GUTORSE-612914 format. One line per 2 residues: number of its first residue (from 1); their letters; for each residue x, y, z of C-alpha. Coordinates in steps of 0.2 Angstrom, whole numbers, plus 5000, padded with zeros to 4 digits. Layout:
NUM> A> X,Y,Z; ...
% end
This chain:
1> MT> 5000,5000,5000; 5014,5012,4996
3> GP> 5011,5015,4977; 5005,5032,4971
5> QH> 4987,5025,4969; 4987,5023,4988
7> QL> 4992,5041,4992; 4980,5054,4998
9> PG> 4978,5067,4983; 4987,5084,4985
11> WA> 4971,5094,4984; 4964,5084,4999
13> VW> 4979,5087,5009; 4979,5106,5005
15> LL> 4960,5107,5010; 4963,5098,5026
17> ER> 4978,5110,5031; 4967,5125,5027
19> LT> 4951,5118,5037; 4959,5111,5053
21> PR> 4968,5119,5067; 4987,5118,5067
23> GR> 4988,5108,5083; 4977,5093,5075
25> RD> 4983,5096,5057; 4996,5082,5056
27> IL> 4985,5069,5065; 4970,5072,5054
29> VG> 4980,5072,5038; 4988,5056,5044
31> DF> 4971,5048,5048; 4964,5053,5031
33> AE> 4980,5046,5022; 4979,5029,5031
35> AF> 4960,5027,5028; 4963,5032,5009
37> AY> 4977,5019,5007; 4966,5005,5015
39> IS> 4950,5009,5005; 4961,5011,4989
41> DE> 4969,4994,4992; 4952,4985,4996
43> EG> 4940,4993,4985; 4950,5004,4972
45> RR> 4956,5021,4970; 4939,5028,4964
47> SA> 4930,5022,4980; 4944,5030,4990
49> LS> 4942,5046,4981; 4923,5046,4984
51> WT> 4925,5042,5002; 4937,5056,5004
53> VW> 4926,5069,4995; 4911,5063,5006
55> QL> 4921,5064,5022; 4927,5082,5018
57> VK> 4910,5088,5014; 4902,5080,5029
59> ST> 4916,5086,5041; 4919,5104,5034
61> PA> 4905,5112,5046; 4913,5104,5061
63> FL> 4931,5108,5055; 4926,5127,5052
65> LE> 4917,5127,5069; 4932,5120,5078
67> RS> 4944,5132,5068; 4933,5147,5072
69> YF> 4933,5142,5091; 4952,5139,5090
71> GA> 4954,5156,5081; 4943,5165,5093
73> TM> 4953,5157,5108; 4969,5162,5100
75> LG> 4963,5180,5097; 4957,5181,5115
77> NY> 4974,5175,5121; 4983,5187,5109
79> TK> 4972,5201,5115; 4975,5197,5134
81> IA> 4994,5196,5130; 4993,5213,5121
83> AR> 4984,5221,5135; 4996,5214,5148
85> NL> 5011,5221,5138; 5003,5238,5136
87> KK> 5000,5238,5155; 5017,5231,5159
89> RA> 5026,5244,5149; 5014,5258,5154
91> FF> 5027,5272,5151; 5031,5267,5133
93> SA> 5012,5263,5130; 5007,5280,5136
95> LN> 5020,5288,5125; 5015,5278,5110
97> IG> 4996,5280,5112; 4998,5299,5117
99> GL> 5009,5303,5102; 4998,5293,5090
101> AI> 4982,5301,5098; 4989,5319,5096
103> GM> 4995,5315,5078; 4978,5307,5073
105> AI> 4968,5322,5081; 4978,5335,5071
107> CL> 4976,5324,5056; 4957,5323,5059
109> LI> 4955,5341,5062; 4964,5344,5045
111> FQ> 4954,5331,5037; 4938,5340,5043
113> YV> 4945,5357,5037; 4949,5350,5020
115> AF> 4932,5341,5018; 4923,5357,5023
117> ES> 4933,5368,5010; 4930,5354,4997
119> SY> 4912,5353,5000; 4906,5371,4995
121> DT> 4890,5371,4985; 4888,5352,4984
123> FH> 4872,5354,4994; 4863,5358,4978
125> EK> 4853,5343,4971; 4860,5346,4953
127> SD> 4877,5353,4958; 4886,5343,4945
129> QL> 4876,5352,4931; 4879,5370,4938
131> YR> 4892,5381,4930; 4898,5399,4931
133> VV> 4903,5408,4916; 4920,5416,4918
135> SD> 4932,5424,4906; 4951,5418,4906
137> GN> 4964,5429,4900; 4977,5417,4894
139> VE> 4996,5419,4892; 5009,5406,4887
141> GG> 5010,5393,4901; 4993,5396,4909
143> IE> 4980,5409,4915; 4985,5427,4918
145> SR> 4968,5433,4924; 4951,5427,4928
147> SV> 4935,5437,4928; 4917,5432,4933
149> DT> 4910,5448,4926; 4899,5446,4911
151> WY> 4886,5456,4901; 4868,5455,4905
153> AL> 4863,5451,4887; 4873,5435,4889
155> RG> 4858,5426,4897; 4847,5428,4882
157> LM> 4861,5424,4870; 4863,5407,4879
159> ED> 4845,5403,4881; 4841,5406,4862
161> NL> 4856,5398,4855; 4862,5384,4866
163> PE> 4850,5369,4867; 4862,5360,4879
165> VE> 4858,5373,4892; 4843,5370,4903
167> HV> 4842,5386,4913; 4852,5402,4915
169> TR> 4852,5415,4929; 4861,5431,4933
171> YH> 4866,5437,4949; 4871,5455,4953
173> PN> 4877,5461,4971; 4871,5478,4977
175> WG> 4885,5491,4977; 4885,5508,4985
177> SN> 4870,5513,4996; 4861,5499,5005
179> TV> 4849,5505,5018; 4832,5496,5021
181> IY> 4819,5505,5031; 4805,5496,5040
183> TP> 4790,5505,5047; 4780,5495,5060
185> PT> 4761,5497,5060; 4763,5507,5077
187> GE> 4781,5514,5079; 4795,5524,5072
189> RV> 4804,5520,5056; 4819,5507,5059
191> LY> 4834,5509,5048; 4846,5495,5043
193> RE> 4862,5494,5033; 4861,5479,5023
195> PG> 4877,5474,5014; 4869,5457,5009
197> IG> 4857,5463,4995; 4857,5455,4978
199> YA> 4848,5454,4962; 4843,5438,4953
201> DS> 4833,5431,4939; 4817,5420,4941
203> TF> 4827,5405,4937; 4838,5407,4952
205> FT> 4828,5397,4965; 4825,5384,4951
207> MF> 4844,5381,4949; 4850,5383,4967
209> DL> 4842,5374,4982; 4839,5387,4994
211> NI> 4823,5382,5002; 4808,5394,5001
213> FR> 4798,5389,5017; 4787,5404,5018
215> GE> 4778,5412,5003; 4776,5406,4985
217> AE> 4791,5397,4978; 4783,5395,4961
219> GA> 4788,5411,4950; 4799,5418,4964
221> LA> 4808,5434,4958; 4797,5435,4943
223> SP> 4787,5449,4948; 4793,5467,4950
225> GE> 4792,5475,4967; 4795,5459,4977
227> VY> 4809,5454,4989; 4814,5438,4997
229> LS> 4822,5437,5014; 4833,5425,5023
231> AT> 4826,5417,5038; 4838,5427,5049
233> TA> 4834,5443,5041; 4815,5440,5042
235> QK> 4818,5436,5061; 4827,5453,5063
237> YF> 4813,5463,5055; 4798,5454,5060
239> GE> 4802,5443,5074; 4790,5427,5074
241> AN> 4777,5436,5064; 4774,5430,5046
243> PV> 4783,5443,5035; 4774,5439,5019
245> GQ> 4765,5454,5012; 4774,5466,5023
247> AL> 4782,5481,5015; 4801,5487,5016
249> EF> 4808,5503,5009; 4824,5501,4999
251> HA> 4837,5514,4996; 4850,5504,4986
253> IV> 4853,5503,4967; 4834,5502,4966
255> QG> 4824,5514,4976; 4806,5512,4982
257> TY> 4794,5501,4992; 4795,5482,4991
259> TV> 4783,5468,4997; 4790,5453,5005
261> AG> 4785,5438,4994; 4794,5424,5003
263> VF> 4807,5418,5016; 4821,5406,5011
265> AD> 4833,5396,5022; 4849,5405,5027
267> VP> 4862,5403,5014; 4873,5389,5020
269> SR> 4891,5393,5026; 4897,5381,5013
271> SH> 4891,5392,4998; 4901,5405,4988
273> FA> 4885,5416,4988; 4883,5428,5002
275> FD> 4866,5437,5002; 4852,5440,5014
277> LL> 4839,5449,5003; 4835,5445,4985
279> LP> 4827,5457,4973; 4821,5454,4955
281> MH> 4834,5457,4941; 4820,5465,4931
283> DL> 4820,5480,4943; 4839,5482,4942
285> LQ> 4838,5483,4923; 4825,5497,4924
287> TR> 4838,5508,4933; 4846,5523,4924
289> QY> 4863,5514,4922; 4856,5499,4913
291> RD> 4839,5505,4906; 4845,5512,4889
293> TN> 4859,5500,4884; 4859,5485,4873
295> GW> 4865,5473,4886; 4883,5473,4880
297> GW> 4889,5489,4888; 4891,5483,4906
299> TN> 4900,5468,4913; 4893,5469,4931
301> FT> 4884,5453,4931; 4888,5435,4936
303> TY> 4880,5422,4924; 4876,5404,4929
305> AQ> 4870,5390,4918; 4863,5373,4922
307> LH> 4867,5361,4908; 4858,5345,4903
309> AD> 4865,5329,4912; 4873,5323,4895
311> AD> 4880,5340,4890; 4899,5343,4887
313> PL> 4904,5359,4896; 4920,5361,4886
315> AT> 4910,5360,4869; 4897,5372,4876
317> AA> 4910,5384,4881; 4918,5384,4864
319> TL> 4901,5386,4856; 4898,5401,4867
321> DD> 4915,5409,4863; 4909,5409,4844
323> LL> 4892,5416,4848; 4900,5430,4858
325> HE> 4912,5435,4844; 4897,5435,4832
327> AD> 4886,5445,4844; 4899,5459,4847
329> PE> 4916,5457,4839; 4922,5473,4847
331> IF> 4922,5465,4864; 4937,5454,4860
333> IE> 4948,5467,4850; 4957,5473,4866
335> SP> 4958,5455,4873; 4961,5443,4859
337> AL> 4968,5430,4871; 4951,5430,4881
339> NT> 4941,5414,4881; 4925,5408,4889
341> VL> 4926,5394,4902; 4911,5386,4911
343> QP> 4918,5384,4929; 4909,5370,4940
345> VT> 4900,5379,4954; 4907,5366,4966
347> AI> 4925,5372,4961; 4922,5390,4963
349> HL> 4927,5391,4981; 4944,5383,4979
351> ES> 4948,5390,4961; 4944,5408,4966
353> TG> 4960,5416,4961; 4964,5431,4950
355> VN> 4954,5446,4946; 4937,5450,4952
357> TE> 4934,5434,4961; 4930,5429,4979
359> AG> 4944,5427,4991; 4941,5409,4993
361> AH> 4954,5396,4998; 4965,5389,4985
363> YK> 4968,5371,4980; 4986,5373,4984
365> LI> 4982,5379,5001; 4971,5364,5004
367> YF> 4984,5352,4998; 4997,5360,5008
369> FG> 4987,5358,5024; 4984,5340,5019
371> MV> 5002,5337,5018; 5005,5345,5035
373> GV> 4993,5333,5042; 5002,5318,5034
375> FV> 5018,5325,5041; 5011,5326,5059
377> LL> 5005,5308,5058; 5021,5302,5050
379> IA> 5030,5309,5065; 5018,5299,5076
381> WI> 5020,5283,5067; 5039,5285,5067
383> NY> 5038,5286,5086; 5029,5270,5087
385> IN> 5041,5261,5075; 5056,5268,5084
387> LS> 5050,5263,5101; 5045,5246,5096
389> TA> 5061,5241,5087; 5071,5249,5101
391> RA> 5063,5237,5113; 5067,5223,5102
393> ME> 5080,5216,5113; 5069,5218,5128
395> RA> 5056,5206,5120; 5068,5194,5113
397> KE> 5067,5182,5127; 5048,5183,5126
399> VG> 5049,5178,5107; 5062,5164,5111
401> VR> 5051,5156,5124; 5036,5157,5114
403> KA> 5045,5149,5099; 5052,5136,5110
405> IG> 5035,5130,5116; 5029,5129,5098
407> AT> 5024,5146,5092; 5027,5149,5074
409> KG> 5034,5164,5065; 5016,5168,5060
411> NV> 5010,5167,5078; 5023,5180,5083
413> IA> 5019,5191,5068; 5000,5190,5072
415> QF> 5003,5194,5091; 5013,5210,5087
417> IL> 5001,5215,5073; 4987,5214,5086
419> EA> 4996,5224,5098; 4998,5238,5084
421> LL> 4980,5237,5080; 4975,5238,5099
423> TN> 4987,5253,5101; 4981,5262,5085
425> GL> 4963,5258,5090; 4965,5266,5107
427> AL> 4974,5281,5099; 4961,5283,5086
429> LF> 4947,5284,5099; 4957,5297,5109
431> GI> 4961,5306,5093; 4943,5307,5088
433> AL> 4938,5314,5106; 4952,5326,5105
435> SM> 4948,5332,5088; 4930,5335,5093
437> LA> 4935,5345,5108; 4947,5355,5097
439> LP> 4934,5358,5083; 4928,5375,5091
441> VL> 4946,5381,5092; 4949,5376,5074
443> NQ> 4933,5386,5069; 4940,5401,5078
445> LA> 4957,5400,5071; 4952,5397,5053
447> DV> 4936,5408,5053; 4925,5394,5047
449> QI> 4909,5386,5053; 4913,5367,5053
451> TM> 4899,5357,5063; 4898,5338,5067
453> SI> 4888,5337,5051; 4904,5336,5042
455> WT> 4906,5318,5047; 4892,5314,5034
457> EP> 4905,5318,5021; 4912,5302,5012
459> LL> 4929,5311,5010; 4931,5312,5029
461> WT> 4926,5294,5032; 4938,5289,5018
463> GL> 4952,5298,5027; 4947,5291,5043
465> AA> 4948,5273,5036; 4965,5277,5028
467> LF> 4971,5284,5045; 4967,5268,5054
469> VG> 4972,5255,5041; 4988,5264,5036
471> GA> 4993,5267,5054; 4990,5249,5059
473> VL> 5000,5242,5044; 5014,5255,5044
475> TS> 5017,5253,5063; 5015,5234,5064
477> LY> 5024,5226,5049; 5042,5231,5052
479> PA> 5042,5228,5071; 5033,5212,5069
481> FI> 5044,5205,5056; 5060,5210,5065
483> LS> 5054,5202,5081; 5048,5186,5073
485> RF> 5065,5183,5066; 5074,5179,5083
487> QP> 5079,5161,5084; 5075,5152,5101
489> AQ> 5091,5144,5104; 5101,5160,5102
491> VL> 5089,5171,5112; 5089,5159,5127
493> KG> 5108,5158,5127; 5108,5177,5127
495> QT> 5117,5178,5110; 5106,5192,5102
497> QR> 5115,5207,5096; 5109,5225,5094
499> GT> 5109,5225,5075; 5118,5239,5066
501> LR> 5105,5239,5053; 5091,5242,5065
503> DT> 5101,5256,5074; 5104,5264,5057
505> LR> 5086,5264,5053; 5080,5270,5069
507> KS> 5092,5285,5068; 5086,5288,5050
509> LV> 5068,5289,5056; 5073,5301,5070
511> VV> 5081,5312,5057; 5066,5311,5046
513> QF> 5054,5316,5059; 5064,5331,5066
515> AA> 5068,5336,5048; 5049,5337,5045
517> SI> 5047,5347,5062; 5061,5359,5057
519> LL> 5053,5362,5040; 5036,5366,5048
521> LI> 5044,5377,5061; 5054,5387,5048
523> GT> 5038,5389,5038; 5029,5396,5053
525> FA> 5043,5408,5056; 5043,5414,5038
527> VY> 5024,5416,5038; 5024,5427,5053
529> SQ> 5039,5437,5047; 5031,5440,5030
531> VG> 5014,5445,5038; 5024,5457,5049
533> HM> 5034,5464,5035; 5018,5467,5025
535> RS> 5010,5476,5039; 5025,5487,5044
537> AD> 5031,5490,5026; 5031,5508,5020
539> LG> 5016,5509,5009; 5019,5527,5002
541> LE> 5004,5533,5011; 4998,5536,5029
543> ME> 4982,5529,5036; 4985,5531,5055
545> QV> 4970,5541,5063; 4961,5543,5046
547> LV> 4943,5542,5049; 4932,5537,5034
549> VE> 4914,5541,5034; 4903,5533,5021
551> RP> 4891,5544,5011; 4872,5544,5016
553> QI> 4861,5530,5010; 4845,5540,5009
555> RP> 4848,5555,4998; 4836,5569,4991
557> DD> 4837,5574,4973; 4854,5578,4965
559> DA> 4855,5597,4968; 4849,5595,4986
561> YR> 4861,5581,4990; 4876,5591,4982
563> SA> 4872,5606,4993; 4871,5595,5009
565> RN> 4887,5586,5004; 4897,5602,5002
567> AF> 4890,5609,5018; 4895,5594,5028
569> RQ> 4912,5594,5020; 4915,5612,5025
571> EA> 4908,5611,5043; 4917,5594,5047
573> AR> 4933,5601,5040; 4931,5616,5053
575> LA> 4931,5604,5068; 4945,5607,5079
577> DV> 4952,5589,5078; 4950,5587,5059
579> TS> 4966,5593,5051; 4962,5588,5033
581> LA> 4946,5581,5024; 4945,5573,5007
583> SS> 4931,5564,4997; 4934,5549,4985
585> ST> 4926,5536,4976; 4937,5522,4984
587> VP> 4949,5521,4999; 4965,5511,5001
589> GD> 4962,5493,5002; 4945,5495,4993
591> GF> 4951,5493,4975; 4949,5506,4961
593> SF> 4933,5513,4953; 4938,5509,4936
595> NT> 4949,5497,4926; 4952,5503,4908
597> SV> 4965,5505,4895; 4974,5520,4889
599> YR> 4987,5526,4877; 4998,5542,4875
601> EG> 4990,5555,4864; 4998,5554,4847
603> DD> 5003,5535,4849; 4996,5521,4840
605> PS> 4980,5515,4849; 4987,5497,4849
607> QN> 5000,5503,4861; 4987,5505,4875
609> QP> 4991,5499,4893; 4980,5494,4907
611> LQ> 4975,5508,4920; 4967,5508,4937
613> LS> 4958,5524,4941; 4948,5532,4955
615> WI> 4940,5549,4958; 4947,5560,4972
617> SA> 4945,5578,4979; 4960,5590,4979
619> SF> 4965,5587,4997; 4966,5568,4995
621> TE> 4985,5568,4994; 4987,5579,5009
623> TY> 4975,5568,5019; 4984,5552,5015
625> DI> 5001,5560,5015; 5005,5554,4997
627> DV> 5020,5563,4990; 5018,5573,4974
629> VA> 5036,5571,4966; 5033,5581,4951
631> GR> 5020,5594,4945; 5006,5598,4957
633> PL> 4991,5591,4966; 4973,5593,4960
635> SE> 4965,5609,4963; 4948,5613,4970
637> DR> 4947,5627,4957; 4937,5620,4943
639> EV> 4943,5633,4932; 4961,5626,4934
641> DR> 4956,5608,4931; 4941,5611,4920
643> EG> 4947,5601,4905; 4950,5586,4915
645> TL> 4967,5582,4924; 4976,5567,4931
647> LV> 4988,5563,4945; 4998,5547,4940
649> NE> 5010,5536,4949; 5028,5533,4945
651> TL> 5024,5516,4938; 5013,5524,4924
653> VR> 5027,5536,4920; 5039,5521,4917
655> TF> 5026,5510,4908; 5023,5524,4895
657> GF> 5042,5527,4893; 5043,5545,4899
659> ES> 5061,5550,4902; 5057,5557,4919
661> NE> 5043,5561,4930; 5044,5579,4924
663> AA> 5044,5574,4906; 5026,5566,4909
665> LG> 5019,5583,4914; 5007,5591,4901
667> HK> 5005,5575,4891; 4987,5568,4888
669> LV> 4981,5550,4890; 4967,5544,4878
671> FN> 4954,5532,4887; 4946,5517,4879
673> DN> 4951,5522,4862; 4940,5537,4863
675> ED> 4947,5553,4855; 4935,5563,4866
677> GR> 4941,5555,4882; 4958,5564,4885
679> LE> 4965,5569,4902; 4981,5579,4905
681> IV> 4994,5573,4917; 4997,5588,4930
683> GV> 5006,5578,4944; 5016,5562,4947
685> LE> 5014,5553,4964; 5027,5543,4972
687> DF> 5023,5524,4970; 5012,5518,4984
689> QW> 5004,5502,4990; 4985,5504,4988
691> MH> 4980,5485,4990; 4987,5469,4998
693> AK> 5006,5467,4997; 5003,5452,4985
695> SE> 4997,5464,4972; 5010,5472,4960
697> TG> 5008,5491,4959; 5003,5494,4941
699> PV> 4999,5510,4932; 4987,5521,4943
701> AF> 4978,5537,4940; 4967,5549,4950
703> TM> 4955,5562,4943; 4945,5576,4951
705> TA> 4928,5574,4959; 4918,5584,4972
707> GG> 4908,5569,4977; 4913,5550,4980
709> GF> 4907,5537,4992; 4919,5541,5006
711> FS> 4924,5556,5016; 4941,5554,5024
713> MK> 4946,5564,5039; 4964,5566,5046
715> LS> 4962,5567,5065; 4973,5574,5078
717> TT> 4965,5570,5094; 4968,5561,5110
719> DM> 4949,5559,5114; 4943,5549,5099
721> QA> 4925,5546,5106; 4922,5565,5108
723> TL> 4928,5568,5090; 4917,5554,5083
725> AA> 4902,5561,5092; 4906,5579,5085
727> VE> 4908,5571,5067; 4892,5561,5069
729> AV> 4882,5577,5075; 4887,5586,5059
731> YA> 4883,5571,5049; 4866,5570,5057
733> EH> 4863,5588,5054; 4866,5587,5035
735> FP> 4860,5570,5032; 4845,5567,5043
737> GN> 4838,5550,5044; 4854,5541,5038
739> PF> 4863,5529,5049; 4881,5535,5053
741> AY> 4893,5522,5046; 4912,5524,5048
743> FF> 4928,5515,5049; 4946,5519,5052
745> AD> 4957,5517,5036; 4972,5508,5044
747> EA> 4960,5495,5052; 4951,5492,5036
749> FD> 4967,5491,5026; 4973,5478,5039
751> QQ> 4958,5467,5036; 4966,5462,5019
753> YQ> 4979,5452,5029; 4967,5442,5040
755> AD> 4968,5427,5028; 4987,5427,5030
757> RR> 4987,5429,5048; 4974,5414,5050
759> FG> 4986,5404,5038; 5001,5408,5050
761> VL> 4991,5404,5066; 4985,5387,5059
763> FG> 5002,5383,5051; 5011,5388,5068
765> TF> 4999,5378,5078; 5001,5362,5068
767> AL> 5020,5364,5067; 5020,5365,5086
769> FA> 5010,5350,5088; 5021,5341,5076
771> LL> 5036,5346,5087; 5027,5340,5102
773> VA> 5024,5323,5095; 5042,5321,5089
775> CL> 5048,5326,5107; 5036,5313,5115
777> GL> 5044,5300,5104; 5062,5307,5109
779> IG> 5058,5305,5127; 5054,5287,5126
781> LA> 5069,5283,5114; 5080,5293,5125
783> AY> 5074,5283,5141; 5078,5267,5132
785> MV> 5094,5271,5124; 5101,5278,5140
787> AQ> 5096,5263,5149; 5105,5252,5136
789> RT> 5121,5262,5139; 5120,5261,5158
791> KE> 5134,5249,5160; 5145,5258,5148
793> IG> 5142,5274,5158; 5147,5265,5174
795> VR> 5163,5259,5167; 5167,5276,5160
797> KV> 5164,5284,5177; 5175,5271,5186
799> LG> 5189,5275,5173; 5187,5294,5178
801> AT> 5174,5301,5167; 5164,5316,5175
803> SA> 5146,5318,5175; 5148,5333,5164
805> GI> 5157,5323,5151; 5144,5309,5152
807> VK> 5130,5322,5148; 5140,5329,5134
809> LL> 5143,5312,5127; 5125,5307,5128
811> LG> 5117,5324,5122; 5130,5324,5108
813> DF> 5122,5308,5100; 5105,5317,5099
815> AK> 5112,5333,5094; 5120,5325,5079
817> LV> 5104,5318,5074; 5095,5334,5075
819> GL> 5109,5343,5066; 5108,5331,5052
821> AF> 5089,5334,5052; 5092,5352,5050
823> VV> 5104,5349,5035; 5091,5339,5027
825> AL> 5077,5351,5030; 5087,5367,5024
827> PL> 5086,5365,5005; 5068,5359,5006
829> AY> 5063,5374,5016; 5073,5386,5005
831> VA> 5064,5379,4989; 5047,5379,4997
833> LD> 5048,5397,5004; 5055,5404,4988
835> AW> 5040,5398,4979; 5028,5404,4992
837> LG> 5036,5421,4993; 5035,5423,4974
839> NF> 5016,5427,4977; 5020,5443,4985
841> AT> 5025,5459,4977; 5033,5465,4994
843> RI> 5042,5450,5002; 5055,5447,5015
845> DL> 5073,5441,5011; 5078,5423,5013
847> SI> 5091,5427,5026; 5101,5416,5037
849> PL> 5092,5419,5053; 5076,5414,5045
851> FV> 5082,5396,5044; 5095,5396,5059
853> VP> 5083,5402,5073; 5070,5388,5070
855> GL> 5084,5375,5069; 5092,5381,5085
857> AV> 5075,5381,5093; 5071,5363,5088
859> ML> 5089,5358,5094; 5087,5366,5111
861> LA> 5070,5358,5113; 5076,5341,5108
863> LL> 5091,5342,5120; 5080,5348,5134
865> TV> 5068,5334,5131; 5081,5320,5133
867> SY> 5091,5330,5147; 5081,5322,5161
869> HT> 5086,5304,5158; 5103,5309,5153
871> LR> 5107,5319,5169; 5099,5305,5180
873> TA> 5110,5292,5172; 5126,5303,5172
875> RS> 5123,5306,5191; 5120,5288,5196
877> RP> 5133,5278,5206; 5144,5267,5195
879> IT> 5142,5252,5206; 5123,5253,5203
881> AL> 5126,5253,5184; 5139,5239,5185
883> RM> 5127,5227,5195; 5113,5228,5181
885> D> 5110,5213,5171
% end
């Protein structure tokens, strides 16, 4: 019975080995083989095969049940051992779990922030079919500018000629005056300044899911004289009463009484829209500015399109480009590189860069914060791997004993993987709890409104799963395979060695984590330095103690208003604490009134150059202390400047190739290729920074006005409240019934840097936590490495080494690692910072202190972290160290 026909088939052996527990595997395979040989000899191989198949089918449930029971028992034993090990080595366990928990909490906070920023406008039912029409100015290598401003005739053009378009709507914010008056049935009129007024077409609520829960949703914004309010605004005006049918008086671009037709749910914070009151687009188009135009003269409208589900947005945009060229070829003469793009609504928030767009986050910023989260988590994972491999010798005997009594390499690997899973699981639970507690702090630092509803986002759960699985795999595989390789005989004889390769890897991981920490800290230092530089840089104008009063919202007819305005200016200028008063159409930080193109009189019109222009009164340069370096300032005497004059900056002088500032005086600039639009240069201003320091100072010009939307007053006072009260009294006298609205020019200008400051605070916070996690790992690693060298230290002290020398020796080892980390981080930091600072017109220099100071700070913190264990060991008695096993 030894021939091949009597041998149990290989497939049967394979099945039995997979179905039966390891402890009974050899016995069962032997029994099956013996029975198979006997039946094959007595009844033939076919009968033996039939018997084998039947026995396997009949026994499989029992085998599986037994294997499951055995597996559950083993899993329970593994869990108990893992828990005991965590408890036995409580110090290292706390460091591991604490470091991982902090790293996961930071990563989860960043995941929530990224998920929040990436989820803008996804709440609309058909968000994947909604697009905004934008115009890109292209240059070789990419997009030079992006504008969301479109013509109001564009809606009709798209509806009539693009069958792939299902709906089109336009939106127009309310610029200028924005006062709304409510008169209760019994009571005095109540005035509100409403910055959130907008105008939209009747298709707006059809395309965008902003629930109208009071009033008639059908035909919303289709009827003139109706207004729709947000829930919060309705509550502000009418309390709990039903506002539908109530009247509100508007002093905005439109003037008159409007009836509340409905109330919609507040616009979610995850929307690029920001309005509280919506008025019909029809009413806006009846105002003087738009009434007598053909729809192609003004580009103040944002146009949105809802495409059919199967439509191709790229093909639709190309067709729209052709239609625009046919509708009005003159549009593209000045900008031949301009092309139309359909931008997904869900991408608006993160793609809002360039000209005339929202100040939304940028994809690069989101990716950057995501990388910071990965860095922090990587540092925490490195801590775990380092501490696990550092304790390899400590657990060598445990592995040797387990192998000696029958444990396989797979059993050892499973044990250590389970320990990693348990550690990561506990850390994840603590990390989730910490992230929830820290969420309000993140909201405050980032100026966002993230709620727990963000946990419904698939992106966040994907990140959470990746966090746990990735952490468990990365932190368990290497230590498990290292520890499972120990041979029982060598371990039990005490013949294990430290392993140069493991030491090298451990030191390399320390270098990596501290390089990441130094990189983040250098970035933080640079961000704060750049923001401070921008805020303290010489702007070329002075805004300290400049009070800006906004013009009245409720105004009589033009003649009466001009009279009141002039009287206010004269009387306010005579106040004791007002040293200078000017009016203007815009103020620093508020942009310019007009973007156009001009060329020098006598030149070819094709040589035109872009120009930004605002209207100012004659005393504007005095009020803001802008130096006139050539010529003269504007004059209040209309006879002097009756033909139209300009103040220009030095950049304009250079742009048009004048030999000097004085050479530009007397020359005229032609506006918009219009021979009648000629203004003479009478003065040249020293270059100044009108907007954010990221913006390059281009050609700028100012021309004369007696009006404007703002009154700027230079104050010299120590009692600001009394001065404000005096100005308000003059304002109330000449503009009765108007709310007194004011701000200080320097504070308003400084608002431009809020996003940069928030970025710096977030960056710095994450960098400090990364450093904290790295130091937690260093504490554990130092404790173990110092313990490993205790006998060496004892011998050195017996031979005459001093405690100071021992400390120097031990700290020197860690200092070398941190120093190497600095060398690794330095070129990476230089490249990254140089690219980031390239976004700023005014930037700091990449000086040596910018890199050395954070590097020294990390070095000092690292050495302080390990100093406790180092000093304790260095001061110990030599005899104690030499007695250690």
